[in-house]
DRENROVEX-278444 format. One record per residue: residue number from 1; chain; x, y, z of N, C-alpha, C, O, CB in turn. Coordinates in nm, 3 decimals. Glycine has a CB too. Example, Ala and Ser with C-alpha at 12.3 -4.5 7.8 and 13.67 -1.06 7.14 Angstrom:
REM residues 2
+-----+----+---------+---------+---------+---------+---------+---------+---------+---------+---------+---------+---------+---------+---------+---------+---------+
:   i : ch :      nu :      nv :      nw :     cau :     cav :     caw :      cu :      cv :      cw :      ou :      ov :      ow :     cbu :     cbv :     cbw :
+-----+----+---------+---------+---------+---------+---------+---------+---------+---------+---------+---------+---------+---------+---------+---------+---------+
:   1 :  A :   1.319 :  -0.569 :   0.780 :   1.230 :  -0.450 :   0.780 :   1.320 :  -0.330 :   0.780 :   1.424 :  -0.332 :   0.846 :   1.131 :  -0.447 :   0.905 :
:   2 :  A :   1.285 :  -0.225 :   0.708 :   1.367 :  -0.106 :   0.714 :   1.290 :   0.003 :   0.787 :   1.341 :   0.114 :   0.804 :   1.408 :  -0.060 :   0.572 :
+-----+----+---------+---------+---------+---------+---------+---------+---------+---------+---------+---------+---------+---------+---------+---------+---------+
END
This chain:
REM residues 105
+-----+----+---------+---------+---------+---------+---------+---------+---------+---------+---------+---------+---------+---------+---------+---------+---------+
:   i : ch :      nu :      nv :      nw :     cau :     cav :     caw :      cu :      cv :      cw :      ou :      ov :      ow :     cbu :     cbv :     cbw :
+-----+----+---------+---------+---------+---------+---------+---------+---------+---------+---------+---------+---------+---------+---------+---------+---------+
:   1 :  A :  -0.989 :  -6.512 :   1.935 :  -0.922 :  -6.639 :   1.954 :  -1.019 :  -6.744 :   2.004 :  -1.105 :  -6.717 :   2.088 :  -0.805 :  -6.624 :   2.050 :
:   2 :  A :  -1.002 :  -6.869 :   1.949 :  -1.101 :  -6.972 :   1.995 :  -1.014 :  -7.079 :   2.067 :  -0.907 :  -7.117 :   2.021 :  -1.191 :  -7.037 :   1.869 :
:   3 :  A :  -1.066 :  -7.121 :   2.175 :  -0.997 :  -7.219 :   2.263 :  -1.081 :  -7.348 :   2.260 :  -1.202 :  -7.347 :   2.283 :  -0.981 :  -7.163 :   2.414 :
:   4 :  A :  -1.011 :  -7.457 :   2.230 :  -1.078 :  -7.589 :   2.231 :  -1.032 :  -7.676 :   2.348 :  -0.915 :  -7.673 :   2.387 :  -1.051 :  -7.663 :   2.099 :
:   5 :  A :  -1.121 :  -7.751 :   2.402 :  -1.085 :  -7.838 :   2.520 :  -1.054 :  -7.975 :   2.456 :  -1.135 :  -8.030 :   2.383 :  -1.207 :  -7.848 :   2.634 :
:   6 :  A :  -0.939 :  -8.026 :   2.485 :  -0.894 :  -8.155 :   2.426 :  -0.886 :  -8.254 :   2.549 :  -0.833 :  -8.225 :   2.656 :  -0.746 :  -8.141 :   2.347 :
:   7 :  A :  -0.940 :  -8.367 :   2.521 :  -0.934 :  -8.473 :   2.624 :  -0.795 :  -8.524 :   2.650 :  -0.709 :  -8.518 :   2.562 :  -1.020 :  -8.589 :   2.585 :
:   8 :  A :  -0.773 :  -8.575 :   2.769 :  -0.639 :  -8.622 :   2.801 :  -0.626 :  -8.758 :   2.730 :  -0.725 :  -8.814 :   2.681 :  -0.615 :  -8.632 :   2.959 :
:   9 :  A :  -0.498 :  -8.814 :   2.725 :  -0.475 :  -8.938 :   2.660 :  -0.556 :  -9.051 :   2.716 :  -0.596 :  -9.140 :   2.641 :  -0.335 :  -8.970 :   2.666 :
:  10 :  A :  -0.582 :  -9.051 :   2.842 :  -0.656 :  -9.163 :   2.900 :  -0.802 :  -9.166 :   2.851 :  -0.868 :  -9.270 :   2.857 :  -0.651 :  -9.155 :   3.052 :
:  11 :  A :  -0.850 :  -9.054 :   2.804 :  -0.991 :  -9.044 :   2.751 :  -1.005 :  -9.074 :   2.607 :  -1.116 :  -9.074 :   2.556 :  -1.046 :  -8.908 :   2.772 :
:  12 :  A :  -0.891 :  -9.103 :   2.536 :  -0.902 :  -9.123 :   2.392 :  -1.006 :  -9.225 :   2.347 :  -1.071 :  -9.210 :   2.244 :  -0.771 :  -9.163 :   2.340 :
:  13 :  A :  -1.018 :  -9.329 :   2.427 :  -1.111 :  -9.437 :   2.387 :  -1.244 :  -9.437 :   2.468 :  -1.316 :  -9.537 :   2.473 :  -1.042 :  -9.572 :   2.405 :
:  14 :  A :  -1.271 :  -9.324 :   2.528 :  -1.394 :  -9.303 :   2.605 :  -1.514 :  -9.305 :   2.512 :  -1.507 :  -9.270 :   2.394 :  -1.389 :  -9.168 :   2.683 :
:  15 :  A :  -1.622 :  -9.348 :   2.569 :  -1.755 :  -9.356 :   2.492 :  -1.806 :  -9.217 :   2.463 :  -1.880 :  -9.202 :   2.366 :  -1.867 :  -9.436 :   2.575 :
:  16 :  A :  -1.773 :  -9.112 :   2.540 :  -1.825 :  -8.981 :   2.520 :  -1.738 :  -8.899 :   2.423 :  -1.745 :  -8.777 :   2.427 :  -1.836 :  -8.911 :   2.652 :
:  17 :  A :  -1.660 :  -8.958 :   2.341 :  -1.577 :  -8.894 :   2.245 :  -1.664 :  -8.826 :   2.139 :  -1.766 :  -8.882 :   2.099 :  -1.481 :  -8.994 :   2.183 :
:  18 :  A :  -1.628 :  -8.711 :   2.094 :  -1.692 :  -8.643 :   1.982 :  -1.612 :  -8.663 :   1.862 :  -1.489 :  -8.656 :   1.866 :  -1.711 :  -8.497 :   2.009 :
:  19 :  A :  -1.680 :  -8.689 :   1.747 :  -1.614 :  -8.706 :   1.617 :  -1.650 :  -8.587 :   1.531 :  -1.767 :  -8.556 :   1.513 :  -1.656 :  -8.839 :   1.549 :
:  20 :  A :  -1.548 :  -8.520 :   1.477 :  -1.576 :  -8.407 :   1.387 :  -1.525 :  -8.451 :   1.251 :  -1.413 :  -8.498 :   1.235 :  -1.507 :  -8.269 :   1.436 :
:  21 :  A :  -1.613 :  -8.434 :   1.155 :  -1.577 :  -8.465 :   1.010 :  -1.575 :  -8.332 :   0.937 :  -1.674 :  -8.259 :   0.941 :  -1.684 :  -8.567 :   0.939 :
:  22 :  A :  -1.464 :  -8.299 :   0.871 :  -1.457 :  -8.171 :   0.805 :  -1.372 :  -8.194 :   0.678 :  -1.279 :  -8.274 :   0.676 :  -1.395 :  -8.060 :   0.901 :
:  23 :  A :  -1.408 :  -8.119 :   0.574 :  -1.332 :  -8.128 :   0.447 :  -1.393 :  -8.058 :   0.333 :  -1.493 :  -7.987 :   0.345 :  -1.314 :  -8.267 :   0.409 :
:  24 :  A :  -1.327 :  -8.079 :   0.217 :  -1.370 :  -8.014 :   0.095 :  -1.389 :  -8.122 :  -0.011 :  -1.317 :  -8.222 :  -0.017 :  -1.268 :  -7.905 :   0.049 :
:  25 :  A :  -1.488 :  -8.095 :  -0.094 :  -1.517 :  -8.186 :  -0.208 :  -1.520 :  -8.096 :  -0.332 :  -1.589 :  -7.995 :  -0.339 :  -1.659 :  -8.267 :  -0.188 :
:  26 :  A :  -1.437 :  -8.141 :  -0.433 :  -1.445 :  -8.072 :  -0.561 :  -1.533 :  -8.153 :  -0.655 :  -1.511 :  -8.272 :  -0.679 :  -1.304 :  -8.051 :  -0.621 :
:  27 :  A :  -1.634 :  -8.083 :  -0.708 :  -1.730 :  -8.153 :  -0.806 :  -1.700 :  -8.108 :  -0.948 :  -1.630 :  -8.010 :  -0.973 :  -1.883 :  -8.120 :  -0.771 :
:  28 :  A :  -1.755 :  -8.183 :  -1.038 :  -1.736 :  -8.155 :  -1.178 :  -1.789 :  -8.015 :  -1.212 :  -1.882 :  -7.968 :  -1.146 :  -1.805 :  -8.262 :  -1.264 :
:  29 :  A :  -1.734 :  -7.950 :  -1.309 :  -1.782 :  -7.814 :  -1.346 :  -1.929 :  -7.818 :  -1.377 :  -1.979 :  -7.905 :  -1.447 :  -1.704 :  -7.758 :  -1.467 :
:  30 :  A :  -1.998 :  -7.719 :  -1.321 :  -2.150 :  -7.703 :  -1.344 :  -2.231 :  -7.798 :  -1.264 :  -2.353 :  -7.801 :  -1.282 :  -2.186 :  -7.725 :  -1.492 :
:  31 :  A :  -2.170 :  -7.880 :  -1.173 :  -2.249 :  -7.979 :  -1.106 :  -2.263 :  -7.948 :  -0.955 :  -2.321 :  -8.029 :  -0.882 :  -2.188 :  -8.115 :  -1.128 :
:  32 :  A :  -2.215 :  -7.840 :  -0.911 :  -2.221 :  -7.810 :  -0.766 :  -2.364 :  -7.806 :  -0.711 :  -2.394 :  -7.865 :  -0.608 :  -2.152 :  -7.676 :  -0.738 :
:  33 :  A :  -2.452 :  -7.732 :  -0.785 :  -2.590 :  -7.722 :  -0.729 :  -2.656 :  -7.858 :  -0.728 :  -2.730 :  -7.889 :  -0.635 :  -2.677 :  -7.620 :  -0.810 :
:  34 :  A :  -2.632 :  -7.941 :  -0.828 :  -2.689 :  -8.076 :  -0.835 :  -2.637 :  -8.155 :  -0.719 :  -2.715 :  -8.231 :  -0.661 :  -2.656 :  -8.147 :  -0.968 :
:  35 :  A :  -2.511 :  -8.144 :  -0.680 :  -2.451 :  -8.212 :  -0.569 :  -2.516 :  -8.163 :  -0.437 :  -2.548 :  -8.244 :  -0.350 :  -2.297 :  -8.189 :  -0.569 :
:  36 :  A :  -2.535 :  -8.031 :  -0.423 :  -2.592 :  -7.972 :  -0.301 :  -2.737 :  -8.019 :  -0.289 :  -2.777 :  -8.065 :  -0.182 :  -2.584 :  -7.814 :  -0.303 :
:  37 :  A :  -2.813 :  -8.010 :  -0.393 :  -2.946 :  -8.061 :  -0.393 :  -2.967 :  -8.199 :  -0.356 :  -3.058 :  -8.234 :  -0.281 :  -3.000 :  -8.044 :  -0.515 :
:  38 :  A :  -2.876 :  -8.283 :  -0.412 :  -2.878 :  -8.426 :  -0.377 :  -2.831 :  -8.457 :  -0.240 :  -2.863 :  -8.564 :  -0.188 :  -2.795 :  -8.502 :  -0.472 :
:  39 :  A :  -2.753 :  -8.368 :  -0.174 :  -2.711 :  -8.383 :  -0.035 :  -2.817 :  -8.345 :   0.069 :  -2.802 :  -8.377 :   0.187 :  -2.590 :  -8.300 :  -0.012 :
:  40 :  A :  -2.924 :  -8.279 :   0.026 :  -3.022 :  -8.235 :   0.124 :  -3.086 :  -8.355 :   0.204 :  -3.106 :  -8.346 :   0.325 :  -3.133 :  -8.155 :   0.051 :
:  41 :  A :  -3.115 :  -8.464 :   0.134 :  -3.171 :  -8.575 :   0.195 :  -3.079 :  -8.634 :   0.304 :  -3.127 :  -8.667 :   0.413 :  -3.203 :  -8.674 :   0.092 :
:  42 :  A :  -2.954 :  -8.647 :   0.278 :  -2.853 :  -8.698 :   0.370 :  -2.847 :  -8.598 :   0.493 :  -2.845 :  -8.643 :   0.608 :  -2.708 :  -8.710 :   0.296 :
:  43 :  A :  -2.845 :  -8.462 :   0.466 :  -2.846 :  -8.375 :   0.578 :  -2.968 :  -8.388 :   0.672 :  -2.955 :  -8.394 :   0.794 :  -2.837 :  -8.240 :   0.528 :
:  44 :  A :  -3.085 :  -8.392 :   0.610 :  -3.204 :  -8.415 :   0.690 :  -3.205 :  -8.542 :   0.771 :  -3.241 :  -8.541 :   0.889 :  -3.319 :  -8.415 :   0.603 :
:  45 :  A :  -3.167 :  -8.649 :   0.710 :  -3.162 :  -8.777 :   0.778 :  -3.064 :  -8.778 :   0.895 :  -3.091 :  -8.819 :   1.008 :  -3.124 :  -8.884 :   0.681 :
:  46 :  A :  -2.944 :  -8.727 :   0.854 :  -2.837 :  -8.722 :   0.968 :  -2.882 :  -8.643 :   1.084 :  -2.867 :  -8.686 :   1.198 :  -2.703 :  -8.660 :   0.920 :
:  47 :  A :  -2.937 :  -8.524 :   1.059 :  -2.977 :  -8.431 :   1.173 :  -3.082 :  -8.496 :   1.261 :  -3.093 :  -8.461 :   1.378 :  -3.033 :  -8.294 :   1.119 :
:  48 :  A :  -3.163 :  -8.592 :   1.208 :  -3.263 :  -8.663 :   1.281 :  -3.216 :  -8.789 :   1.349 :  -3.289 :  -8.853 :   1.424 :  -3.372 :  -8.695 :   1.192 :
:  49 :  A :  -3.087 :  -8.825 :   1.320 :  -3.029 :  -8.944 :   1.367 :  -2.969 :  -8.924 :   1.506 :  -2.899 :  -8.827 :   1.534 :  -2.926 :  -8.992 :   1.271 :
:  50 :  A :  -3.001 :  -9.024 :   1.593 :  -2.945 :  -9.017 :   1.727 :  -2.793 :  -9.015 :   1.714 :  -2.735 :  -9.099 :   1.646 :  -2.993 :  -9.138 :   1.815 :
:  51 :  A :  -2.730 :  -8.919 :   1.780 :  -2.586 :  -8.921 :   1.783 :  -2.529 :  -8.812 :   1.691 :  -2.410 :  -8.783 :   1.696 :  -2.533 :  -9.061 :   1.742 :
:  52 :  A :  -2.615 :  -8.751 :   1.609 :  -2.567 :  -8.648 :   1.523 :  -2.597 :  -8.511 :   1.586 :  -2.711 :  -8.478 :   1.616 :  -2.630 :  -8.662 :   1.383 :
:  53 :  A :  -2.492 :  -8.435 :   1.605 :  -2.504 :  -8.295 :   1.658 :  -2.521 :  -8.194 :   1.543 :  -2.592 :  -8.095 :   1.559 :  -2.377 :  -8.256 :   1.744 :
:  54 :  A :  -2.458 :  -8.218 :   1.429 :  -2.466 :  -8.127 :   1.320 :  -2.418 :  -8.197 :   1.193 :  -2.334 :  -8.287 :   1.197 :  -2.385 :  -8.001 :   1.349 :
:  55 :  A :  -2.472 :  -8.153 :   1.082 :  -2.434 :  -8.214 :   0.949 :  -2.463 :  -8.109 :   0.845 :  -2.579 :  -8.076 :   0.821 :  -2.515 :  -8.350 :   0.917 :
:  56 :  A :  -2.359 :  -8.055 :   0.782 :  -2.371 :  -7.952 :   0.681 :  -2.292 :  -7.982 :   0.559 :  -2.174 :  -8.016 :   0.568 :  -2.329 :  -7.824 :   0.735 :
:  57 :  A :  -2.357 :  -7.970 :   0.436 :  -2.284 :  -7.976 :   0.316 :  -2.325 :  -7.841 :   0.241 :  -2.439 :  -7.818 :   0.202 :  -2.318 :  -8.112 :   0.232 :
:  58 :  A :  -2.218 :  -7.757 :   0.228 :  -2.248 :  -7.620 :   0.177 :  -2.157 :  -7.579 :   0.067 :  -2.045 :  -7.628 :   0.057 :  -2.239 :  -7.518 :   0.288 :
:  59 :  A :  -2.207 :  -7.484 :  -0.022 :  -2.123 :  -7.426 :  -0.128 :  -2.017 :  -7.337 :  -0.073 :  -2.044 :  -7.254 :   0.014 :  -2.205 :  -7.349 :  -0.225 :
:  60 :  A :  -1.893 :  -7.351 :  -0.122 :  -1.786 :  -7.266 :  -0.091 :  -1.809 :  -7.126 :  -0.154 :  -1.834 :  -7.122 :  -0.275 :  -1.656 :  -7.328 :  -0.137 :
:  61 :  A :  -1.801 :  -7.015 :  -0.083 :  -1.831 :  -6.882 :  -0.139 :  -1.734 :  -6.833 :  -0.242 :  -1.766 :  -6.741 :  -0.318 :  -1.836 :  -6.784 :  -0.031 :
:  62 :  A :  -1.611 :  -6.895 :  -0.247 :  -1.510 :  -6.846 :  -0.340 :  -1.480 :  -6.933 :  -0.454 :  -1.432 :  -6.884 :  -0.556 :  -1.388 :  -6.823 :  -0.271 :
:  63 :  A :  -1.507 :  -7.069 :  -0.446 :  -1.472 :  -7.164 :  -0.546 :  -1.600 :  -7.230 :  -0.596 :  -1.669 :  -7.300 :  -0.522 :  -1.372 :  -7.267 :  -0.492 :
:  64 :  A :  -1.631 :  -7.205 :  -0.724 :  -1.759 :  -7.255 :  -0.776 :  -1.770 :  -7.407 :  -0.793 :  -1.875 :  -7.463 :  -0.822 :  -1.784 :  -7.192 :  -0.906 :
:  65 :  A :  -1.649 :  -7.472 :  -0.773 :  -1.657 :  -7.618 :  -0.784 :  -1.634 :  -7.695 :  -0.654 :  -1.623 :  -7.817 :  -0.652 :  -1.557 :  -7.665 :  -0.884 :
:  66 :  A :  -1.628 :  -7.614 :  -0.543 :  -1.599 :  -7.670 :  -0.413 :  -1.718 :  -7.670 :  -0.323 :  -1.796 :  -7.575 :  -0.318 :  -1.489 :  -7.595 :  -0.348 :
:  67 :  A :  -1.731 :  -7.785 :  -0.249 :  -1.835 :  -7.799 :  -0.147 :  -1.763 :  -7.826 :  -0.016 :  -1.665 :  -7.900 :  -0.012 :  -1.938 :  -7.914 :  -0.181 :
:  68 :  A :  -1.811 :  -7.765 :   0.090 :  -1.748 :  -7.786 :   0.219 :  -1.840 :  -7.882 :   0.307 :  -1.963 :  -7.870 :   0.307 :  -1.723 :  -7.643 :   0.292 :
:  69 :  A :  -1.777 :  -7.971 :   0.378 :  -1.849 :  -8.059 :   0.460 :  -1.813 :  -8.047 :   0.611 :  -1.696 :  -8.035 :   0.646 :  -1.827 :  -8.195 :   0.411 :
:  70 :  A :  -1.910 :  -8.050 :   0.694 :  -1.891 :  -8.029 :   0.840 :  -1.988 :  -8.119 :   0.913 :  -2.108 :  -8.105 :   0.891 :  -1.912 :  -7.878 :   0.883 :
:  71 :  A :  -1.945 :  -8.207 :   0.994 :  -2.033 :  -8.300 :   1.069 :  -1.976 :  -8.310 :   1.210 :  -1.855 :  -8.308 :   1.230 :  -2.041 :  -8.444 :   1.001 :
:  72 :  A :  -2.068 :  -8.320 :   1.306 :  -2.030 :  -8.352 :   1.443 :  -2.114 :  -8.470 :   1.496 :  -2.237 :  -8.469 :   1.490 :  -2.049 :  -8.227 :   1.534 :
:  73 :  A :  -2.045 :  -8.567 :   1.545 :  -2.116 :  -8.687 :   1.595 :  -2.076 :  -8.715 :   1.737 :  -1.963 :  -8.686 :   1.776 :  -2.087 :  -8.811 :   1.508 :
:  74 :  A :  -2.165 :  -8.770 :   1.815 :  -2.138 :  -8.804 :   1.956 :  -2.051 :  -8.928 :   1.975 :  -1.990 :  -8.949 :   2.080 :  -2.268 :  -8.826 :   2.029 :
:  75 :  A :  -2.047 :  -9.008 :   1.870 :  -1.961 :  -9.132 :   1.883 :  -1.926 :  -9.180 :   1.743 :  -1.993 :  -9.147 :   1.646 :  -2.036 :  -9.248 :   1.965 :
:  76 :  A :  -1.819 :  -9.259 :   1.734 :  -1.779 :  -9.319 :   1.609 :  -1.893 :  -9.421 :   1.570 :  -1.919 :  -9.435 :   1.450 :  -1.634 :  -9.391 :   1.623 :
:  77 :  A :  -1.957 :  -9.489 :   1.659 :  -2.057 :  -9.578 :   1.629 :  -2.173 :  -9.511 :   1.560 :  -2.223 :  -9.563 :   1.460 :  -2.098 :  -9.647 :   1.748 :
:  78 :  A :  -2.218 :  -9.397 :   1.610 :  -2.326 :  -9.323 :   1.550 :  -2.293 :  -9.282 :   1.407 :  -2.376 :  -9.290 :   1.317 :  -2.358 :  -9.201 :   1.634 :
:  79 :  A :  -2.169 :  -9.238 :   1.388 :  -2.124 :  -9.195 :   1.255 :  -2.129 :  -9.310 :   1.161 :  -2.188 :  -9.299 :   1.054 :  -1.984 :  -9.137 :   1.259 :
:  80 :  A :  -2.069 :  -9.424 :   1.199 :  -2.068 :  -9.536 :   1.106 :  -2.199 :  -9.605 :   1.081 :  -2.224 :  -9.657 :   0.973 :  -1.975 :  -9.634 :   1.152 :
:  81 :  A :  -2.286 :  -9.604 :   1.188 :  -2.423 :  -9.655 :   1.172 :  -2.496 :  -9.577 :   1.061 :  -2.566 :  -9.632 :   0.976 :  -2.502 :  -9.645 :   1.307 :
:  82 :  A :  -2.474 :  -9.443 :   1.067 :  -2.545 :  -9.357 :   0.965 :  -2.492 :  -9.379 :   0.830 :  -2.568 :  -9.394 :   0.734 :  -2.532 :  -9.209 :   0.997 :
:  83 :  A :  -2.355 :  -9.381 :   0.818 :  -2.295 :  -9.408 :   0.686 :  -2.337 :  -9.533 :   0.626 :  -2.363 :  -9.536 :   0.506 :  -2.152 :  -9.408 :   0.693 :
:  84 :  A :  -2.347 :  -9.640 :   0.703 :  -2.390 :  -9.773 :   0.656 :  -2.537 :  -9.775 :   0.614 :  -2.577 :  -9.858 :   0.533 :  -2.367 :  -9.877 :   0.764 :
:  85 :  A :  -2.616 :  -9.683 :   0.670 :  -2.760 :  -9.690 :   0.636 :  -2.802 :  -9.569 :   0.550 :  -2.918 :  -9.559 :   0.510 :  -2.847 :  -9.696 :   0.767 :
:  86 :  A :  -2.709 :  -9.478 :   0.522 :  -2.743 :  -9.351 :   0.452 :  -2.792 :  -9.373 :   0.310 :  -2.769 :  -9.482 :   0.256 :  -2.621 :  -9.260 :   0.448 :
:  87 :  A :  -2.855 :  -9.283 :   0.250 :  -2.902 :  -9.293 :   0.110 :  -2.784 :  -9.295 :   0.012 :  -2.681 :  -9.230 :   0.031 :  -2.997 :  -9.175 :   0.076 :
:  88 :  A :  -2.807 :  -9.374 :  -0.093 :  -2.705 :  -9.375 :  -0.203 :  -2.774 :  -9.316 :  -0.323 :  -2.845 :  -9.385 :  -0.396 :  -2.649 :  -9.522 :  -0.234 :
:  89 :  A :  -2.751 :  -9.191 :  -0.340 :  -2.816 :  -9.119 :  -0.454 :  -2.732 :  -9.090 :  -0.570 :  -2.769 :  -9.006 :  -0.652 :  -2.870 :  -8.994 :  -0.409 :
:  90 :  A :  -2.616 :  -9.157 :  -0.584 :  -2.530 :  -9.151 :  -0.702 :  -2.454 :  -9.028 :  -0.709 :  -2.406 :  -8.996 :  -0.818 :  -2.606 :  -9.166 :  -0.825 :
:  91 :  A :  -2.437 :  -8.950 :  -0.602 :  -2.357 :  -8.823 :  -0.605 :  -2.208 :  -8.848 :  -0.619 :  -2.136 :  -8.757 :  -0.660 :  -2.382 :  -8.742 :  -0.477 :
:  92 :  A :  -2.159 :  -8.964 :  -0.589 :  -2.015 :  -8.988 :  -0.593 :  -1.967 :  -8.971 :  -0.739 :  -1.852 :  -8.933 :  -0.759 :  -1.980 :  -9.132 :  -0.538 :
:  93 :  A :  -2.049 :  -8.996 :  -0.838 :  -2.002 :  -8.978 :  -0.979 :  -1.978 :  -8.828 :  -1.011 :  -1.916 :  -8.797 :  -1.113 :  -2.109 :  -9.038 :  -1.079 :
:  94 :  A :  -2.023 :  -8.742 :  -0.931 :  -2.006 :  -8.592 :  -0.955 :  -1.877 :  -8.545 :  -0.894 :  -1.834 :  -8.434 :  -0.922 :  -2.127 :  -8.507 :  -0.894 :
:  95 :  A :  -1.811 :  -8.626 :  -0.809 :  -1.689 :  -8.584 :  -0.730 :  -1.569 :  -8.596 :  -0.816 :  -1.550 :  -8.701 :  -0.877 :  -1.668 :  -8.670 :  -0.602 :
:  96 :  A :  -1.488 :  -8.496 :  -0.826 :  -1.357 :  -8.499 :  -0.896 :  -1.247 :  -8.542 :  -0.791 :  -1.166 :  -8.631 :  -0.816 :  -1.323 :  -8.352 :  -0.961 :
:  97 :  A :  -1.250 :  -8.477 :  -0.680 :  -1.161 :  -8.516 :  -0.570 :  -1.219 :  -8.471 :  -0.438 :  -1.302 :  -8.380 :  -0.434 :  -1.021 :  -8.458 :  -0.588 :
:  98 :  A :  -1.175 :  -8.537 :  -0.325 :  -1.221 :  -8.502 :  -0.198 :  -1.111 :  -8.511 :  -0.098 :  -1.022 :  -8.596 :  -0.110 :  -1.334 :  -8.588 :  -0.159 :
:  99 :  A :  -1.113 :  -8.427 :  -0.001 :  -1.023 :  -8.432 :   0.111 :  -1.107 :  -8.414 :   0.243 :  -1.130 :  -8.302 :   0.289 :  -0.911 :  -8.321 :   0.096 :
: 100 :  A :  -1.147 :  -8.521 :   0.296 :  -1.232 :  -8.522 :   0.417 :  -1.168 :  -8.597 :   0.530 :  -1.121 :  -8.709 :   0.511 :  -1.368 :  -8.583 :   0.386 :
: 101 :  A :  -1.164 :  -8.537 :   0.647 :  -1.094 :  -8.596 :   0.755 :  -1.180 :  -8.608 :   0.876 :  -1.276 :  -8.532 :   0.892 :  -0.975 :  -8.519 :   0.784 :
: 102 :  A :  -1.150 :  -8.701 :   0.963 :  -1.221 :  -8.721 :   1.089 :  -1.126 :  -8.691 :   1.206 :  -1.007 :  -8.725 :   1.204 :  -1.277 :  -8.868 :   1.100 :
: 103 :  A :  -1.183 :  -8.628 :   1.302 :  -1.098 :  -8.584 :   1.423 :  -1.179 :  -8.630 :   1.549 :  -1.300 :  -8.611 :   1.561 :  -1.070 :  -8.415 :   1.425 :
: 104 :  A :  -1.105 :  -8.689 :   1.636 :  -1.163 :  -8.728 :   1.768 :  -1.131 :  -8.622 :   1.869 :  -1.013 :  -8.590 :   1.884 :  -1.111 :  -8.865 :   1.817 :
: 105 :  A :  -1.229 :  -8.564 :   1.940 :  -1.203 :  -8.468 :   2.042 :  -1.276 :  -8.499 :   2.166 :  -1.265 :  -8.426 :   2.264 :  -1.237 :  -8.333 :   1.996 :
+-----+----+---------+---------+---------+---------+---------+---------+---------+---------+---------+---------+---------+---------+---------+---------+---------+
END
């Protein structure tokens, strides 16, 4: 069993909030490896970025069209600063659908 510590309501807008981004991306048939290869630059840049605790884009072991995303950021500002400055390598054209959510903890 895993226990998570959740901040109280008064801490919801605190500067030390952690942002977790998690989700699944379905890519076009036969394009998963291309998507993963193209995501490596973003992973490297994110992990070197101040405020990034972790950033993973990985192949799903059961679904050949699915990619799983997991990110941990120290603040919403760090996350949005990275997204606004991140590389645009045209990977969005490979995406069929995505369900990615952000959680504040």
